[in-house]
N, CA, C and O of each residue as an XYZ file, in Angstrom:
472
protein
N       9.622     19.870      4.520
C      10.084     19.382      3.237
C      11.410     18.662      3.442
O      12.262     19.106      4.212
N      11.569     17.551      2.745
C      12.765     16.736      2.950
C      13.851     16.994      1.916
O      14.821     16.237      1.856
N      13.726     18.016      1.115
C      14.790     18.354      0.198
C      14.589     17.942     -1.248
O      15.410     18.298     -2.093
N      13.548     17.220     -1.564
C      13.305     16.861     -2.962
C      12.864     18.112     -3.711
O      11.905     18.776     -3.318
N      13.557     18.423     -4.774
C      13.265     19.627     -5.552
C      11.833     19.683     -6.052
O      11.214     20.747     -6.080
N      11.310     18.528     -6.448
C       9.964     18.506     -7.030
C       8.898     18.959     -6.025
O       7.854     19.470     -6.430
N       9.143     18.781     -4.738
C       8.163     19.191     -3.732
C       7.878     20.685     -3.807
O       6.738     21.109     -3.618
N       8.891     21.476     -4.076
C       8.741     22.929     -4.107
C       8.287     23.448     -5.470
O       7.931     24.619     -5.602
N       8.297     22.594     -6.468
C       7.855     23.025     -7.803
C       6.354     23.293     -7.776
O       5.588     22.615     -7.092
N       5.967     24.298     -8.540
C       4.533     24.577     -8.643
C       3.878     23.439     -9.434
O       4.383     23.024    -10.477
N       2.754     22.944     -8.922
C       2.050     21.891     -9.629
C       1.672     22.370    -11.038
O       1.673     21.590    -11.990
N       1.351     23.662    -11.154
C       0.983     24.230    -12.449
C       2.130     24.170    -13.453
O       1.883     24.220    -14.658
N       3.369     24.064    -12.995
C       4.495     23.955    -13.927
C       4.714     22.508    -14.381
O       5.313     22.271    -15.430
N       4.237     21.554    -13.602
C       4.357     20.135    -13.954
C       3.165     19.689    -14.806
O       3.307     18.870    -15.714
N       2.004     20.236    -14.501
C       0.753     19.851    -15.152
C       0.822     19.868    -16.692
O       0.373     18.908    -17.318
N       1.368     20.928    -17.325
C       1.421     20.911    -18.795
C       2.244     19.742    -19.354
O       1.962     19.254    -20.448
N       3.239     19.304    -18.618
C       4.041     18.161    -19.060
C       3.226     16.869    -18.995
O       3.353     16.005    -19.862
N       2.393     16.744    -17.967
C       1.520     15.572    -17.852
C       0.533     15.543    -19.022
O       0.312     14.504    -19.644
N      -0.051     16.706    -19.301
C      -1.021     16.808    -20.399
C      -0.339     16.534    -21.743
O      -0.875     15.807    -22.580
N       0.833     17.114    -21.943
C       1.550     16.920    -23.211
C       1.894     15.455    -23.435
O       1.781     14.949    -24.551
N       2.311     14.780    -22.379
C       2.652     13.361    -22.488
C       1.441     12.561    -22.949
O       1.560     11.672    -23.792
N       0.274     12.881    -22.392
C      -0.954     12.175    -22.758
C      -1.395     12.541    -24.176
O      -1.726     11.664    -24.974
N      -1.397     13.838    -24.487
C      -1.875     14.285    -25.792
C      -0.984     13.793    -26.928
O      -1.462     13.538    -28.034
N       0.306     13.660    -26.654
C       1.254     13.163    -27.662
C       0.866     11.744    -28.115
O       1.168     11.333    -29.235
N       0.199     11.017    -27.226
C      -0.208      9.647    -27.532
C      -1.710      9.543    -27.824
O      -2.287      8.457    -27.768
N      -2.338     10.693    -28.137
C      -3.735     10.674    -28.540
C      -4.741     10.674    -27.393
O      -5.931     10.450    -27.618
N      -4.291     10.918    -26.194
C      -5.206     10.994    -25.057
C      -5.508     12.459    -24.773
O      -4.949     13.339    -25.428
N      -6.388     12.739    -23.805
C      -6.859     14.116    -23.642
C      -6.533     14.714    -22.276
O      -6.242     14.010    -21.309
N      -6.596     16.036    -22.244
C      -6.447     16.786    -20.992
C      -7.540     16.351    -20.003
O      -7.285     16.234    -18.804
N      -8.748     16.113    -20.508
C      -9.855     15.691    -19.650
C      -9.524     14.371    -18.948
O      -9.877     14.180    -17.784
N      -8.852     13.467    -19.650
C      -8.459     12.194    -19.044
C      -7.382     12.405    -17.976
O      -7.404     11.748    -16.935
N      -6.446     13.314    -18.229
C      -5.428     13.637    -17.229
C      -6.107     14.200    -15.981
O      -5.785     13.814    -14.858
N      -7.046     15.115    -16.196
C      -7.774     15.702    -15.062
C      -8.556     14.637    -14.297
O      -8.604     14.662    -13.067
N      -9.161     13.711    -15.017
C      -9.911     12.634    -14.366
C      -8.994     11.794    -13.474
O      -9.368     11.422    -12.362
N      -7.806     11.503    -13.966
C      -6.836     10.735    -13.183
C      -6.441     11.507    -11.931
O      -6.400     10.945    -10.837
N      -6.154     12.783    -12.090
C      -5.754     13.603    -10.937
C      -6.884     13.676     -9.921
O      -6.646     13.559     -8.718
N      -8.109     13.868    -10.392
C      -9.261     13.922     -9.473
C      -9.461     12.587     -8.775
O      -9.754     12.556     -7.579
N      -9.308     11.482     -9.499
C      -9.456     10.145     -8.906
C      -8.411      9.936     -7.819
O      -8.725      9.435     -6.740
N      -7.178     10.316     -8.099
C      -6.083     10.098     -7.159
C      -6.218     10.967     -5.907
O      -5.966     10.499     -4.796
N      -6.614     12.226     -6.083
C      -6.565     13.199     -4.988
C      -7.893     13.502     -4.314
O      -7.919     13.917     -3.156
N      -8.984     13.302     -5.019
C     -10.281     13.657     -4.466
C     -10.670     15.104     -4.716
O     -11.730     15.542     -4.270
N      -9.829     15.858     -5.424
C     -10.184     17.238     -5.767
C     -11.306     17.243     -6.792
O     -11.400     16.341     -7.624
N     -12.162     18.267     -6.731
C     -13.138     18.489     -7.794
C     -12.403     19.194     -8.937
O     -11.262     19.626     -8.773
N     -13.057     19.306    -10.086
C     -12.427     20.002    -11.211
C     -12.162     21.462    -10.843
O     -11.119     22.012    -11.195
N     -13.106     22.088    -10.135
C     -12.935     23.491     -9.732
C     -11.762     23.641     -8.762
O     -10.989     24.594     -8.863
N     -11.631     22.707     -7.829
C     -10.510     22.766     -6.876
C      -9.176     22.551     -7.583
O      -8.189     23.216     -7.269
N      -9.147     21.629     -8.529
C      -7.938     21.387     -9.310
C      -7.544     22.671    -10.035
O      -6.380     23.071    -10.012
N      -8.504     23.303    -10.668
C      -8.250     24.545    -11.397
C      -7.747     25.645    -10.454
O      -6.852     26.410    -10.814
N      -8.317     25.722     -9.260
C      -7.877     26.730     -8.281
C      -6.412     26.521     -7.909
O      -5.656     27.487     -7.810
N      -6.011     25.281     -7.703
C      -4.614     24.993     -7.365
C      -3.681     25.345     -8.521
O      -2.580     25.851     -8.306
N      -4.125     25.077     -9.740
C      -3.312     25.426    -10.905
C      -3.131     26.942    -10.997
O      -2.032     27.425    -11.272
N      -4.202     27.679    -10.769
C      -4.149     29.143    -10.852
C      -3.384     29.754     -9.675
O      -2.728     30.784     -9.832
N      -3.463     29.129     -8.503
C      -2.827     29.678     -7.302
C      -1.323     29.414     -7.252
O      -0.610     30.032     -6.462
N      -0.849     28.510     -8.080
C       0.585     28.198     -8.064
C       0.992     27.343     -6.878
O       2.119     27.449     -6.394
N       0.090     26.500     -6.407
C       0.353     25.608     -5.276
C       1.548     24.709     -5.580
O       1.666     24.173     -6.682
N       2.437     24.546     -4.591
C       3.574     23.652     -4.814
C       3.094     22.203     -4.785
O       2.036     21.899     -4.235
N       3.877     21.324     -5.377
C       3.501     19.921     -5.548
C       3.237     19.251     -4.197
O       2.263     18.513     -4.052
N       4.095     19.505     -3.217
C       3.926     18.878     -1.904
C       2.603     19.287     -1.270
O       1.865     18.435     -0.776
N       2.296     20.571     -1.280
C       1.042     21.054     -0.696
C      -0.145     20.507     -1.470
O      -1.149     20.116     -0.874
N      -0.038     20.477     -2.793
C      -1.121     19.960     -3.626
C      -1.495     18.539     -3.203
O      -2.675     18.201     -3.119
N      -0.487     17.715     -2.939
C      -0.759     16.324     -2.571
C      -1.120     16.168     -1.099
O      -2.030     15.408     -0.772
N      -0.433     16.865     -0.210
C      -0.723     16.690      1.217
C      -2.054     17.318      1.615
O      -2.651     16.918      2.614
N      -2.524     18.296      0.845
C      -3.806     18.938      1.143
C      -4.973     18.280      0.400
O      -6.113     18.735      0.500
N      -4.688     17.222     -0.336
C      -5.745     16.551     -1.110
C      -6.881     16.121     -0.182
O      -6.642     15.557      0.885
N      -8.108     16.392     -0.599
C      -9.253     16.098      0.267
C      -9.446     14.614      0.583
O      -9.842     14.262      1.694
N      -9.169     13.747     -0.387
C      -9.438     12.325     -0.187
C      -8.560     11.511     -1.117
O      -8.963     11.194     -2.236
N      -7.359     11.168     -0.661
C      -6.512     10.311     -1.491
C      -7.218      8.975     -1.665
O      -7.671      8.370     -0.694
N      -7.307      8.527     -2.890
C      -8.064      7.320     -3.208
C      -7.406      6.092     -2.570
O      -6.224      5.831     -2.793
N      -8.175      5.341     -1.777
C      -7.596      4.153     -1.143
C      -7.131      3.099     -2.160
O      -6.245      2.301     -1.853
N      -7.711      3.088     -3.348
C      -7.325      2.112     -4.367
C      -5.961      2.435     -4.977
O      -5.443      1.648     -5.769
N      -5.377      3.569     -4.625
C      -4.061      3.912     -5.181
C      -2.995      2.914     -4.746
O      -1.957      2.791     -5.396
N      -3.246      2.207     -3.657
C      -2.272      1.202     -3.214
C      -2.186      0.030     -4.200
O      -1.266     -0.785     -4.124
N      -3.144     -0.047     -5.118
C      -3.117     -1.094     -6.152
C      -2.177     -0.730     -7.298
O      -1.917     -1.552     -8.177
N      -1.666      0.504     -7.287
C      -0.749      0.952     -8.333
C       0.634      0.397     -8.002
O       1.226      0.726     -6.974
N       1.123     -0.436     -8.881
C       2.426     -1.068     -8.660
C       3.255     -0.948     -9.931
O       2.753     -0.553    -10.983
N       4.502     -1.287     -9.818
C       5.365     -1.276    -10.981
C       6.550     -0.354    -10.797
O       6.829      0.123     -9.697
N       7.240     -0.116    -11.899
C       8.462      0.681    -11.866
C       8.232      1.988    -12.603
O       7.672      2.008    -13.699
N       8.665      3.068    -11.998
C       8.625      4.380    -12.634
C       9.950      5.064    -12.360
O      10.397      5.122    -11.214
N      10.566      5.570    -13.380
C      11.893      6.211    -13.257
C      12.897      5.266    -12.608
O      13.755      5.698    -11.839
N      12.790      3.982    -12.918
C      13.733      2.998    -12.414
C      13.546      2.582    -10.969
O      14.377      1.862    -10.416
N      12.457      3.033    -10.351
C      12.215      2.727     -8.942
C      10.870      2.019     -8.811
O       9.873      2.458     -9.384
N      10.848      0.934     -8.063
C       9.604      0.208     -7.818
C       8.753      1.029     -6.853
O       9.196      1.349     -5.750
N       7.547      1.367     -7.260
C       6.656      2.218     -6.466
C       6.415      1.639     -5.077
O       6.392      2.374     -4.090
N       6.239      0.342     -5.003
C       5.946     -0.294     -3.714
C       7.089     -0.119     -2.714
O       6.876     -0.237     -1.508
N       8.285      0.159     -3.199
C       9.452      0.287     -2.322
C       9.725      1.719     -1.862
O      10.621      1.949     -1.050
N       8.963      2.674     -2.371
C       9.176      4.076     -1.986
C       8.583      4.286     -0.600
O       7.378      4.134     -0.402
N       9.429      4.633      0.351
C       8.972      4.791      1.730
C       8.427      6.186      2.018
O       7.500      6.329      2.816
N       8.981      7.209      1.388
C       8.571      8.576      1.668
C       7.189      8.809      1.052
O       7.038      8.713     -0.166
N       6.175      9.115      1.877
C       4.790      9.178      1.395
C       4.525     10.173      0.263
O       3.826      9.834     -0.691
N       5.058     11.374      0.345
C       4.796     12.362     -0.705
C       5.419     11.933     -2.024
O       4.803     12.087     -3.079
N       6.621     11.401     -1.979
C       7.266     10.934     -3.211
C       6.487      9.764     -3.804
O       6.372      9.653     -5.025
N       5.954      8.897     -2.957
C       5.153      7.769     -3.450
C       3.912      8.306     -4.176
O       3.539      7.786     -5.227
N       3.274      9.339     -3.623
C       2.085      9.917     -4.271
C       2.453     10.512     -5.633
O       1.706     10.360     -6.599
N       3.597     11.185     -5.707
C       4.059     11.749     -6.973
C       4.283     10.634     -7.991
O       3.899     10.763     -9.154
N       4.896      9.557     -7.559
C       5.163      8.431     -8.459
C       3.887      7.716     -8.866
O       3.792      7.212     -9.986
N       2.886      7.662     -7.960
C       1.583      7.112     -8.349
C       1.040      7.906     -9.539
O       0.597      7.323    -10.528
N       1.076      9.230     -9.439
C       0.573     10.070    -10.519
C       1.380      9.838    -11.797
O       0.803      9.711    -12.877
N       2.695      9.782    -11.682
C       3.547      9.502    -12.847
C       3.133      8.195    -13.522
O       2.996      8.130    -14.743
N       2.939      7.172    -12.722
C       2.604      5.839    -13.243
C       1.254      5.855    -13.955
O       1.103      5.261    -15.022
N       0.277      6.534    -13.364
C      -1.047      6.599    -13.980
C      -1.000      7.327    -15.321
O      -1.650      6.905    -16.278
N      -0.240      8.414    -15.398
C      -0.117      9.151    -16.658
C       0.638      8.309    -17.683
O       0.305      8.342    -18.868
N       1.640      7.561    -17.254
C       2.339      6.642    -18.158
C       1.372      5.611    -18.733
O       1.396      5.328    -19.931
N       0.521      5.054    -17.873
C      -0.448      4.058    -18.331
C      -1.409      4.682    -19.341
O      -1.756      4.054    -20.341
N      -1.836      5.910    -19.083
C      -2.715      6.617    -20.011
C      -2.027      6.785    -21.362
O      -2.617      6.506    -22.405
N      -0.780      7.241    -21.336
C      -0.023      7.467    -22.568
C       0.235      6.167    -23.332
O       0.403      6.185    -24.551
N       0.266      5.050    -22.622
C       0.494      3.760    -23.278
C      -0.789      3.164    -23.835
O      -0.772      2.072    -24.404
N      -1.913      3.880    -23.675
C      -3.162      3.433    -24.270
C      -4.010      2.526    -23.401
O      -4.988      1.949    -23.876
N      -3.652      2.396    -22.146
C      -4.429      1.529    -21.257
C      -5.844      2.104    -21.085
O      -6.003      3.321    -20.997
N      -6.853      1.258    -21.038
C      -8.229      1.747    -20.838
C      -8.379      2.459    -19.491
O      -7.786      2.054    -18.491
N      -9.171      3.510    -19.485
C      -9.346      4.326    -18.277
C      -9.842      3.496    -17.096
O      -9.420      3.741    -15.965
N     -10.716      2.534    -17.319
C     -11.224      1.705    -16.215
C     -10.069      0.960    -15.529
O     -10.068      0.812    -14.307
N      -9.110      0.501    -16.295
C      -7.963     -0.201    -15.710
C      -7.023      0.779    -15.001
O      -6.490      0.478    -13.933
N      -6.828      1.950    -15.608
C      -5.970      2.956    -14.990
C      -6.516      3.339    -13.623
O      -5.758      3.481    -12.663
N      -7.830      3.505    -13.535
C      -8.473      3.922    -12.289
C      -8.794      2.744    -11.362
O      -9.539      2.878    -10.391
N      -8.215      1.599    -11.688
C      -8.328      0.398    -10.856
C      -9.783      0.055    -10.519
O     -10.105     -0.325     -9.394
N     -10.659      0.204    -11.537
C     -12.056     -0.159    -11.361
C     -12.186     -1.668    -11.345
O     -11.520     -2.355    -12.119
N     -13.042     -2.201    -10.465
C     -13.226     -3.657    -10.441
C     -13.803     -4.148    -11.758
O     -14.672     -3.498    -12.340
N     -13.333     -5.266    -12.220
C     -13.763     -5.812    -13.520
C     -15.165     -6.325    -13.470
O     -15.679     -6.816    -14.475
């Protein structure tokens, strides 16, 4: 671990904030889960197991079965930092997730969020 506090945080403690952000804008927990599964390759059951086990954020991302190759298409600024410029891989993955949830909360269609070909 390189010292970022968020790496040691339990993913289960961050997850409700992701869901709340989406639900506040009329989106659903199911959509948040779909985004997480798309990004990480976890099944719904595996995602639930990590939430129940209290897996830390770093382990949750580094142990992901299949990080989606299309995640490199996620660009833009999150928390004042351009995602493409983040060199540390785990932090970049965290910011990818942040960006996708932001797009969901802003009402973007799920096909665009998941970088589906038009």
